[in-house]
LUMVOVO-933966 format. One record per residue: residue number from 1; residue in one letter; x, y, z of N, C-alpha, C in turn. Coordinates in nm, 4 decimals. Layout:
BEGIN
REC num residuo      n_x      n_y      n_z     ca_x     ca_y     ca_z      c_x      c_y      c_z
REC NUM       A        X        Y        Z        X        Y        Z        X        Y        Z
...
This chain:
BEGIN
REC num residuo      n_x      n_y      n_z     ca_x     ca_y     ca_z      c_x      c_y      c_z
REC   1       M -11.6569  13.4803 -11.7036 -11.6790  13.3245 -11.6681 -11.8202  13.2760 -11.6459
REC   2       F -11.8988  13.3506 -11.6105 -12.0461  13.3272 -11.5918 -12.1446  13.3551 -11.7019
REC   3       R -12.0725  13.4651 -11.8374 -12.1459  13.5144 -11.9382 -12.2214  13.3915 -12.0466
REC   4       S -12.2781  13.4332 -12.0686 -12.3564  13.3937 -12.1756 -12.2572  13.3290 -12.3145
REC   5       R -12.3118  13.1917 -12.3678 -12.2034  13.1018 -12.4539 -12.2500  13.2107 -12.5739
REC   6       A -12.3813  13.2676 -12.6061 -12.4280  13.3237 -12.6951 -12.3614  13.4578 -12.7403
REC   7       K -12.3545  13.5651 -12.6080 -12.2626  13.6643 -12.6589 -12.1324  13.6384 -12.7041
REC   8       T -12.0627  13.5916 -12.6888 -11.8963  13.5582 -12.6358 -11.8893  13.4999 -12.8058
REC   9       E -11.9933  13.4394 -12.8845 -11.9759  13.3618 -13.0241 -12.0495  13.4429 -13.1235
REC  10       K -12.0828  13.5395 -13.0736 -12.1541  13.6541 -13.1570 -12.0612  13.7797 -13.1931
REC  11       A -11.9597  13.7993 -13.1217 -11.8482  13.9192 -13.1319 -11.7375  13.8798 -13.2167
REC  12       P -11.6981  13.7355 -13.2019 -11.5679  13.6872 -13.3235 -11.6806  13.6751 -13.4679
REC  13       T -11.7745  13.6680 -13.4647 -11.8204  13.6986 -13.6330 -11.8572  13.8087 -13.6846
REC  14       D -11.8585  13.8881 -13.5675 -11.8420  14.0497 -13.6271 -11.7200  14.0771 -13.6777
REC  15       Q -11.6637  14.0022 -13.6223 -11.4996  14.0532 -13.6518 -11.4750  13.9958 -13.7882
REC  16       V -11.5014  13.8417 -13.8103 -11.4910  13.7998 -13.9250 -11.5390  13.8931 -14.0344
REC  17       T -11.6368  13.8948 -14.0416 -11.7678  13.9960 -14.1240 -11.6736  14.1052 -14.1474
REC  18       A -11.5969  14.2010 -14.0774 -11.5594  14.3040 -14.0980 -11.4204  14.2725 -14.1748
REC  19       D -11.3625  14.1508 -14.1200 -11.2494  14.1459 -14.1730 -11.2655  14.1209 -14.3568
REC  20       L -11.4128  14.0156 -14.3552 -11.3947  14.0035 -14.5021 -11.4180  14.0754 -14.6171
REC  21       S -11.5060  14.1768 -14.5746 -11.4886  14.3055 -14.6520 -11.3550  14.3740 -14.6796
REC  22       Q -11.2767  14.3271 -14.6186 -11.1619  14.4149 -14.6488 -11.0707  14.2772 -14.7439
REC  23       Q -11.0801  14.1669 -14.7160 -10.9838  14.0674 -14.7988 -11.0702  13.9567 -14.8522
REC  24       P -11.0067  13.9252 -14.9628 -11.1134  13.8636 -15.0179 -11.1707  13.7097 -14.9912
REC  25       R -11.2524  13.7033 -15.0390 -11.3423  13.6176 -14.9516 -11.3127  13.4346 -14.9771
REC  26       D -11.2772  13.3402 -14.8599 -11.2358  13.2502 -14.8740 -11.3486  13.1623 -14.9491
REC  27       P -11.2954  13.0428 -15.0184 -11.3966  12.9736 -15.0895 -11.4970  12.8778 -14.9753
REC  28       Q -11.4320  12.8678 -14.8253 -11.5370  12.7932 -14.7573 -11.6189  12.8803 -14.6501
REC  29       A -11.5927  13.0431 -14.6991 -11.6877  13.1514 -14.6129 -11.8301  13.1251 -14.6972
REC  30       P -11.9291  13.1443 -14.6359 -12.0581  13.2075 -14.6840 -12.0426  13.2786 -14.7933
REC  31       K -12.1265  13.3100 -14.8549 -12.1172  13.3927 -15.0095 -12.2298  13.5274 -15.0119
REC  32       G -12.2904  13.4990 -14.8757 -12.3893  13.6549 -14.8734 -12.5183  13.6545 -14.9632
REC  33       R -12.5267  13.5030 -15.0243 -12.6400  13.5331 -15.1114 -12.7061  13.3517 -15.1351
REC  34       P -12.8555  13.3452 -15.1525 -12.9197  13.2389 -15.1795 -12.8670  13.1359 -15.2613
REC  35       T -12.8431  13.0335 -15.2663 -12.8026  12.9568 -15.4159 -12.9170  12.9444 -15.5045
REC  36       P -12.9380  13.0070 -15.6198 -13.0479  12.9913 -15.7091 -13.0841  12.8424 -15.7242
REC  37       K -13.2207  12.8123 -15.7095 -13.2358  12.6993 -15.7948 -13.2036  12.6080 -15.8943
REC  38       R -13.2229  12.4988 -15.9183 -13.1506  12.4492 -16.0587 -13.2148  12.4809 -16.1632
REC  39       S -13.3387  12.4808 -16.1409 -13.4219  12.5647 -16.3110 -13.4006  12.6950 -16.3144
REC  40       E -13.3980  12.7775 -16.1921 -13.3667  12.9382 -16.2437 -13.1993  12.9387 -16.2879
REC  41       A -13.1396  12.8344 -16.2782 -13.0135  12.8976 -16.3228 -12.9965  12.8438 -16.4639
REC  42       Q -13.0642  12.7286 -16.5112 -13.0939  12.6656 -16.6549 -13.1537  12.7749 -16.7058
REC  43       T -13.2672  12.8191 -16.6792 -13.3281  12.9072 -16.7332 -13.2343  13.0711 -16.7724
REC  44       Q -13.1750  13.0887 -16.6536 -13.0433  13.2512 -16.7091 -12.9509  13.1464 -16.8092
REC  45       R -12.9098  13.0204 -16.7785 -12.8125  13.0016 -16.8993 -12.8709  13.0006 -17.0759
REC  46       R -13.0417  12.9852 -17.0090 -13.0794  12.9441 -17.1646 -13.0929  13.1045 -17.2147
REC  47       R -13.1204  13.1805 -17.1667 -13.1747  13.3415 -17.2078 -13.0340  13.3626 -17.2675
REC  48       A -12.9114  13.3798 -17.1523 -12.7940  13.4037 -17.1857 -12.7354  13.3266 -17.3481
REC  49       N -12.7655  13.2178 -17.3408 -12.7320  13.1590 -17.4834 -12.8363  13.1583 -17.5882
REC  50       S -12.9397  13.1962 -17.5451 -13.0227  13.2782 -17.6807 -13.0284  13.4059 -17.7322
REC  51       A -12.9504  13.4628 -17.6168 -12.9334  13.6212 -17.6642 -12.7757  13.6157 -17.7707
REC  52       A -12.6844  13.5136 -17.7223 -12.5796  13.5463 -17.8260 -12.6368  13.5371 -17.9663
REC  53       P -12.6252  13.4652 -18.0023 -12.6509  13.4819 -18.1476 -12.6955  13.5798 -18.2190
REC  54       A -12.8156  13.6420 -18.1559 -12.8518  13.7748 -18.2153 -12.7559  13.9038 -18.2126
REC  55       D -12.7128  13.9029 -18.0900 -12.5719  13.9976 -18.0898 -12.4986  13.9814 -18.1745
REC  56       R -12.4891  13.8406 -18.2225 -12.3284  13.8090 -18.2738 -12.3741  13.8306 -18.4172
REC  57       K -12.5165  13.8141 -18.4590 -12.5122  13.8368 -18.6142 -12.5255  13.9759 -18.6094
REC  58       A -12.5897  14.0512 -18.5414 -12.6233  14.2142 -18.5502 -12.4421  14.2431 -18.5775
REC  59       A -12.3702  14.2194 -18.4846 -12.2176  14.2689 -18.5023 -12.1665  14.2126 -18.5964
REC  60       M -12.1856  14.0730 -18.6479 -12.1346  14.0308 -18.7982 -12.1839  14.1515 -18.8976
REC  61       K -12.3254  14.1750 -18.8965 -12.3676  14.2753 -19.0178 -12.3009  14.4117 -18.9880
REC  62       R -12.2946  14.4488 -18.8705 -12.2063  14.5611 -18.8607 -12.0940  14.6055 -18.9563
REC  63       Q -11.9883  14.4701 -18.8806 -11.8799  14.4449 -18.9436 -11.8856  14.4560 -19.1132
REC  64       R -11.9596  14.3356 -19.2188 -11.9955  14.3645 -19.3303 -11.9793  14.4655 -19.3795
REC  65       E -12.1237  14.5562 -19.3301 -12.1525  14.6671 -19.3838 -12.0338  14.7764 -19.3968
REC  66       A -11.9701  14.7991 -19.2784 -11.8420  14.8819 -19.2929 -11.7357  14.8262 -19.2957
REC  67       R -11.7246  14.7063 -19.4066 -11.6179  14.6445 -19.4722 -11.6742  14.6994 -19.5729
REC  68       R -11.8179  14.7082 -19.6245 -11.8562  14.7178 -19.7314 -11.8034  14.8549 -19.8044
REC  69       S -11.8783  14.9182 -19.6840 -11.8464  15.0623 -19.7231 -11.6548  15.1158 -19.7772
REC  70       D -11.6123  15.0752 -19.6677 -11.4340  15.0663 -19.6928 -11.4068  15.0474 -19.8254
REC  71       L -11.4481  14.9136 -19.8646 -11.3999  14.8934 -20.0001 -11.4468  15.0110 -20.1024
REC  72       A -11.5880  15.0429 -20.0818 -11.6586  15.0910 -20.1667 -11.5616  15.2644 -20.1812
REC  73       R -11.4969  15.2907 -20.0555 -11.4316  15.3980 -20.0605 -11.3119  15.3887 -20.0979
REC  74       Q -11.2578  15.3117 -20.0716 -11.1114  15.2564 -20.1453 -11.1260  15.2306 -20.3371
REC  75       R -11.2829  15.1947 -20.3980 -11.2391  15.1936 -20.5004 -11.2932  15.3323 -20.5459
REC  76       E -11.3266  15.4503 -20.4805 -11.3192  15.5676 -20.5258 -11.2285  15.6630 -20.5256
REC  77       A -11.1054  15.6017 -20.4265 -10.9798  15.6345 -20.4081 -10.8802  15.5824 -20.5122
REC  78       L -10.9300  15.4775 -20.5568 -10.8387  15.3946 -20.6510 -10.8610  15.5202 -20.7999
REC  79       A -10.9936  15.5326 -20.8099 -11.0098  15.5992 -20.9331 -10.9903  15.7814 -20.9074
REC  80       S -10.9998  15.8054 -20.7980 -10.9917  15.9794 -20.8402 -10.8394  16.0066 -20.7329
REC  81       G -10.7550  15.9007 -20.7219 -10.6062  15.9520 -20.6596 -10.6084  16.0124 -20.4789
REC  82       D -10.7406  15.9907 -20.4229 -10.7342  16.0356 -20.2889 -10.6568  15.9819 -20.2310
REC  83       E -10.5691  16.0246 -20.1538 -10.4505  15.9482 -20.0708 -10.5057  15.9201 -19.9024
REC  84       R -10.6046  15.9203 -19.8909 -10.6548  15.9286 -19.7386 -10.6965  15.7785 -19.7471
REC  85       Y -10.7772  15.7481 -19.8391 -10.8704  15.5976 -19.8339 -10.8375  15.4799 -19.9257
REC  86       L -10.7239  15.5196 -19.9625 -10.6082  15.4609 -20.0578 -10.5768  15.2829 -19.9695
REC  87       P -10.5412  15.1930 -20.0326 -10.5003  15.0894 -19.9360 -10.3539  15.1295 -19.9280
REC  88       V -10.3394  15.0341 -19.8156 -10.1902  15.0305 -19.7413 -10.0957  15.0517 -19.8733
REC  89       R -10.0913  14.9802 -19.9494 -10.0054  14.9315 -20.0146  -9.9758  15.0482 -20.1307
REC  90       D -10.0907  15.1270 -20.1530 -10.0789  15.2780 -20.2373 -10.0645  15.4054 -20.1823
REC  91       K -10.0080  15.3905 -20.0295 -10.0170  15.5164 -19.9452  -9.8519  15.5519 -19.9336
REC  92       G  -9.8762  15.6472 -19.9071  -9.7341  15.7602 -19.8803  -9.6935  15.8440 -20.0140
REC  93       P  -9.5983  15.8983 -19.9917  -9.5380  16.0196 -20.0543  -9.4363  15.9110 -20.1877
REC  94       V  -9.3292  15.8312 -20.1103  -9.2551  15.7773 -20.1705  -9.3477  15.6452 -20.2659
REC  95       R  -9.4521  15.6158 -20.2871  -9.5419  15.5103 -20.3449  -9.5803  15.6102 -20.4539
REC  96       R  -9.6414  15.7282 -20.4457  -9.7038  15.8324 -20.5217  -9.6212  15.8512 -20.6217
REC  97       F  -9.4999  15.8885 -20.6022  -9.3495  15.9713 -20.6888  -9.3734  15.8424 -20.7924
REC  98       V  -9.3604  15.7202 -20.7239  -9.3239  15.6094 -20.7849  -9.4577  15.5699 -20.9161
REC  99       R  -9.5482  15.5782 -20.8746  -9.6628  15.6266 -20.9415  -9.6769  15.6751 -21.0662
REC 100       D  -9.6562  15.8306 -21.0339  -9.6257  15.9188 -21.1231  -9.5101  15.9127 -21.1925
REC 101       Y  -9.3512  15.8406 -21.1503  -9.2867  15.8171 -21.2177  -9.2872  15.7275 -21.3517
REC 102       V  -9.3594  15.6205 -21.2867  -9.3896  15.5414 -21.4095  -9.4911  15.5605 -21.5116
REC 103       D  -9.5882  15.6630 -21.4717  -9.7275  15.7075 -21.5657  -9.6581  15.8319 -21.6450
REC 104       S  -9.5384  15.9093 -21.6284  -9.4980  15.9785 -21.7211  -9.4324  15.9376 -21.8214
REC 105       R  -9.3929  15.8174 -21.8348  -9.2804  15.7685 -21.9626  -9.3743  15.6318 -22.0143
REC 106       F  -9.3151  15.6150 -22.1209  -9.3457  15.4849 -22.2031  -9.3022  15.3681 -22.1414
REC 107       H  -9.3372  15.2745 -22.1381  -9.2698  15.1411 -22.1473  -9.3286  15.0448 -22.2088
REC 108       I  -9.1957  14.9327 -22.2193  -9.2644  14.8485 -22.3740  -9.3232  14.7203 -22.2706
REC 109       A  -9.3180  14.7147 -22.1607  -9.3893  14.6073 -22.0371  -9.5312  14.5970 -22.0639
REC 110       E  -9.5716  14.7562 -22.0939  -9.7202  14.7766 -22.0593  -9.8133  14.6914 -22.2057
REC 111       W  -9.7379  14.6849 -22.3156  -9.7979  14.6125 -22.4045  -9.7781  14.4903 -22.4450
REC 112       F  -9.7474  14.4218 -22.3211  -9.6937  14.2652 -22.3154  -9.7989  14.2038 -22.3379
REC 113       L  -9.9075  14.2195 -22.2958 -10.0221  14.1544 -22.2956 -10.0564  14.1423 -22.4547
REC 114       P -10.1054  14.2619 -22.4951 -10.1312  14.2606 -22.6116 -10.0343  14.2170 -22.7554
REC 115       L  -9.9303  14.2221 -22.7169  -9.8127  14.1566 -22.7632  -9.8009  13.9972 -22.7855
REC 116       A  -9.8387  13.9721 -22.6938  -9.8754  13.8176 -22.6313  -9.9822  13.7437 -22.7192
REC 117       V -10.0848  13.7947 -22.7238 -10.2113  13.7899 -22.7949 -10.1745  13.7247 -22.9345
REC 118       I -10.0864  13.8125 -22.9902 -10.0885  13.8545 -23.1330  -9.9623  13.7008 -23.1761
REC 119       I  -9.8711  13.7438 -23.0903  -9.7416  13.6485 -23.1372  -9.7989  13.4936 -23.0834
REC 120       L  -9.9429  13.4708 -23.0585 -10.0086  13.3567 -23.0091 -10.0444  13.3212 -23.1228
REC 121       V -10.1372  13.3930 -23.1685 -10.2104  13.3869 -23.3043 -10.1331  13.3284 -23.4190
REC 122       L  -9.9568  13.4098 -23.4177  -9.9440  13.4224 -23.4989  -9.8406  13.2825 -23.5203
REC 123       S  -9.8275  13.1987 -23.3878  -9.7391  13.0857 -23.3673  -9.8497  12.9668 -23.3906
REC 124       V  -9.9750  12.9815 -23.4107 -10.1051  12.8768 -23.3894 -10.0824  12.8434 -23.6223
REC 125       I -10.0383  12.9489 -23.6565 -10.0514  12.9356 -23.8411  -9.9808  12.8295 -23.8801
REC 126       Q -10.0153  12.7574 -23.9209  -9.8838  12.6260 -23.9940  -9.8371  12.6564 -24.1031
REC 127       V  -9.7608  12.7704 -24.0827  -9.6698  12.8212 -24.1815  -9.5560  12.8303 -24.1496
REC 128       Q  -9.4110  12.7438 -24.1525  -9.2767  12.7552 -24.0750  -9.2586  12.9088 -24.1035
REC 129       N  -9.2333  12.9916 -24.2036  -9.1988  13.0784 -24.1867  -9.2181  13.1913 -24.0663
REC 130       I  -9.3824  13.2105 -24.0595  -9.4520  13.2843 -23.9604  -9.4403  13.2416 -23.8241
REC 131       Q  -9.4266  13.1042 -23.8016  -9.3976  13.0226 -23.6914  -9.2197  13.0754 -23.6335
REC 132       T  -9.1685  13.0970 -23.7395  -9.0177  13.1271 -23.6838  -9.0264  13.2963 -23.6687
REC 133       I  -9.0534  13.3649 -23.7438  -9.1285  13.5101 -23.6949  -9.1757  13.5037 -23.5422
REC 134       S  -9.2775  13.4229 -23.5095  -9.3107  13.4724 -23.4161  -9.2813  13.4539 -23.2619
REC 135       L  -9.1364  13.3298 -23.2725  -9.0757  13.3092 -23.1950  -8.9372  13.3792 -23.1860
REC 136       L  -8.9379  13.4704 -23.3140  -8.8340  13.5729 -23.3099  -8.8843  13.6730 -23.2315
REC 137       L  -9.0141  13.7067 -23.2213  -9.0779  13.8276 -23.2044  -9.0969  13.7826 -23.0952
REC 138       W  -9.1384  13.6797 -23.0084  -9.1285  13.6539 -22.8926  -9.0019  13.6621 -22.7954
REC 139       L  -8.9018  13.6543 -22.8812  -8.7783  13.6518 -22.8246  -8.7453  13.8224 -22.8076
REC 140       G  -8.7824  13.8583 -22.8949  -8.7268  14.0025 -22.8657  -8.7903  14.1336 -22.7875
REC 141       V  -8.9043  14.0721 -22.7750  -9.0173  14.1418 -22.6836  -8.9748  14.1208 -22.5323
REC 142       I  -8.9338  13.9932 -22.5300  -8.8896  13.9501 -22.3989  -8.7603  14.0218 -22.3605
REC 143       I  -8.6462  14.0511 -22.4404  -8.5615  14.0944 -22.4451  -8.5266  14.2616 -22.3985
REC 144       L  -8.6763  14.3424 -22.4905  -8.6865  14.4807 -22.4640  -8.7571  14.4866 -22.3080
REC 145       I  -8.8283  14.3938 -22.2843  -8.9121  14.4308 -22.1500  -8.8343  14.3890 -22.0355
REC 146       V  -8.7002  14.3229 -22.0502  -8.5790  14.3077 -21.9441  -8.5147  14.4229 -21.9713
REC 147       V  -8.4527  14.4791 -22.0711  -8.3958  14.5751 -22.1182  -8.4377  14.6909 -22.0374
REC 148       D  -8.5560  14.7413 -22.0469  -8.6291  14.8507 -22.0362  -8.6631  14.8285 -21.8678
REC 149       S  -8.7022  14.7313 -21.8131  -8.6918  14.7184 -21.6369  -8.5955  14.7624 -21.5767
REC 150       V  -8.4954  14.7043 -21.6244  -8.3644  14.7117 -21.5497  -8.2846  14.8479 -21.5779
REC 151       G  -8.3306  14.9399 -21.6804  -8.3233  15.0637 -21.6908  -8.3678  15.1462 -21.6229
REC 152       L  -8.5161  15.1290 -21.6077  -8.6231  15.1754 -21.4830  -8.5886  15.2012 -21.3836
REC 153       A  -8.5672  15.0326 -21.3184  -8.5615  15.0129 -21.1735  -8.4143  15.1120 -21.1460
REC 154       L  -8.3192  15.1315 -21.2594  -8.2113  15.1800 -21.1839  -8.2278  15.3324 -21.1907
REC 155       R  -8.2972  15.3679 -21.2622  -8.3387  15.5212 -21.2717  -8.4054  15.5872 -21.1723
REC 156       L  -8.5384  15.4468 -21.1236  -8.6281  15.4911 -21.0274  -8.5040  15.4920 -20.8610
REC 157       K  -8.3951  15.3743 -20.8831  -8.3728  15.3944 -20.7395  -8.2960  15.4918 -20.7246
REC 158       K  -8.2136  15.5822 -20.8055  -8.1354  15.6987 -20.8092  -8.2442  15.8211 -20.7439
REC 159       Q  -8.3603  15.8318 -20.8447  -8.4385  15.8981 -20.7965  -8.4673  15.9134 -20.6514
REC 160       L  -8.5214  15.7921 -20.6328  -8.5535  15.7851 -20.5139  -8.4910  15.8023 -20.3853
REC 161       R  -8.3781  15.7809 -20.4075  -8.2261  15.8342 -20.3481  -8.2237  15.9725 -20.3178
REC 162       E  -8.1877  16.0737 -20.4025  -8.2348  16.1668 -20.4225  -8.3198  16.2722 -20.3387
REC 163       R  -8.4540  16.2291 -20.3423  -8.5803  16.2906 -20.3168  -8.5810  16.2556 -20.1887
REC 164       F  -8.5824  16.1239 -20.1285  -8.6556  16.0800 -20.0513  -8.5257  15.9862 -19.9579
REC 165       P  -8.4179  16.0920 -19.9036  -8.2933  15.9971 -19.8620  -8.2969  15.9380 -19.7014
REC 166       D  -8.4261  15.9988 -19.6278  -8.4608  15.9202 -19.4850  -8.5938  15.8923 -19.4972
REC 167       T  -8.6610  15.8225 -19.5956  -8.7700  15.7744 -19.5785  -8.7692  15.6324 -19.6531
REC 168       A  -8.8089  15.5285 -19.5581  -8.7802  15.3711 -19.5641  -8.8965  15.3778 -19.7647
REC 169       K  -8.8098  15.2788 -19.8373  -8.8071  15.3004 -19.9526  -8.8452  15.1370 -19.9855
REC 170       R  -8.8439  15.0737 -19.9289  -8.8618  14.8875 -19.9176  -8.9520  14.8526 -20.0203
REC 171       G  -8.9466  14.7801 -20.0958  -9.0663  14.7634 -20.2300  -9.1108  14.8428 -20.3047
REC 172       A  -9.0546  14.9840 -20.3219  -9.0640  15.1148 -20.3944  -9.1036  15.0380 -20.5376
REC 173       V  -8.8955  14.9648 -20.5653  -8.9167  15.0002 -20.7464  -8.9848  14.8644 -20.7871
REC 174       A  -9.0221  14.6953 -20.6851  -9.1390  14.6488 -20.7502  -9.2460  14.6719 -20.7652
REC 175       Y  -9.2698  14.7705 -20.7029  -9.4292  14.8370 -20.6704  -9.4183  14.8979 -20.8469
REC 176       G  -9.2932  14.9797 -20.8675  -9.3283  15.0519 -20.9960  -9.2916  14.9280 -21.1361
REC 177       L  -9.2075  14.8556 -21.0805  -9.2225  14.7557 -21.2380  -9.3643  14.6877 -21.2877
REC 178       M  -9.4300  14.6136 -21.1193  -9.5093  14.6001 -21.1473  -9.6157  14.6551 -21.2294
REC 179       R  -9.6394  14.7904 -21.1928  -9.7538  14.8941 -21.2423  -9.7007  14.8850 -21.4186
REC 180       T  -9.5516  14.8794 -21.4484  -9.5581  14.8948 -21.6003  -9.6118  14.7783 -21.6635
REC 181       L  -9.6147  14.6573 -21.5944  -9.7101  14.5522 -21.6426  -9.8506  14.5767 -21.6864
REC 182       Q  -9.8929  14.6822 -21.6641 -10.0171  14.6829 -21.6538 -10.0777  14.8084 -21.7632
REC 183       M -10.1421  14.7911 -21.8847 -10.1629  14.9141 -21.9680 -10.2618  14.9958 -21.8646
REC 184       R -10.1814  15.1322 -21.9561 -10.2056  15.2557 -21.8894 -10.3404  15.2830 -21.8061
REC 185       R -10.4421  15.2400 -21.9245 -10.5731  15.3051 -21.8604 -10.6389  15.1870 -21.7814
REC 186       L -10.5624  15.0749 -21.7791 -10.6060  14.9886 -21.6629 -10.5820  14.9731 -21.5180
REC 187       R -10.4661  15.0686 -21.5177 -10.3943  15.1102 -21.3400 -10.4675  15.1541 -21.2487
REC 188       L -10.4547  15.1105 -21.1737 -10.5183  15.1623 -21.0397 -10.3805  15.2015 -20.9125
REC 189       P -10.4372  15.2946 -20.8375 -10.4699  15.3589 -20.8955 -10.4520  15.4455 -21.0464
REC 190       K -10.5660  15.5287 -21.0961 -10.5603  15.6052 -21.2059 -10.4274  15.6932 -21.2094
REC 191       P -10.3538  15.7153 -21.3365 -10.2799  15.7720 -21.3325 -10.2794  15.9391 -21.3275
REC 192       Q -10.2026  16.0067 -21.2688 -10.2451  16.1102 -21.2238 -10.1370  16.2321 -21.2883
REC 193       V -10.0393  16.2032 -21.3681  -9.9529  16.2879 -21.4522  -9.9855  16.2201 -21.6039
REC 194       K  -9.9869  16.3125 -21.7114  -9.9625  16.2596 -21.8348  -9.8198  16.2015 -21.9019
REC 195       R  -9.8327  16.1622 -22.0472  -9.7125  16.1176 -22.0714  -9.5675  16.2551 -22.0905
REC 196       G  -9.4771  16.2047 -22.0317  -9.4018  16.3618 -22.0763  -9.3856  16.4413 -21.9324
REC 197       E  -9.4862  16.4088 -21.8608  -9.4769  16.5439 -21.7301  -9.3598  16.4943 -21.6683
REC 198       R  -9.3024  16.5479 -21.5804  -9.1728  16.4544 -21.5071  -9.2591  16.5234 -21.3722
REC 199       P  -9.2498  16.3774 -21.2835  -9.2943  16.4278 -21.1626  -9.2204  16.5347 -21.0615
């Protein structure tokens, strides 16, 4: 009753600080450090903002270099057929089999571009008979490519079902048909089998 008031007030604050260490800090409670002056806070913000672009530039530079090295590795893999560094669309045993299957055979579609150029030149000549021949050639080439492509698609589906019964084969036939449209020496990844070899 006759105790000093200062002692009774000190005891509860000690309990409050002990409780604060255990619970998250109340927004109204003191934060335990002095508020920085405005000039100090602005200086710290400027330093943080000025340091960020340099780090970002360095990070972007590292990313570009990593991308370049990945692309160089992929180009080498496309030339050599190294499975580890091939692009995702060319990876896997199914895609490798499709490439080998297509490369081991002759396809009319691979001569489409040279034949198209020849037919285009013939159609420019202002002679009625030659223009008629070029039109018939054009029609014949398209029919042959369609027949060859349908036959290839059916044979390839059958082979894929037999060789890879439990593996996903989505897009493999279309991948093979697209490969037939490229001339053999221009195909990437480079052909790993000779014509006539069976994969």
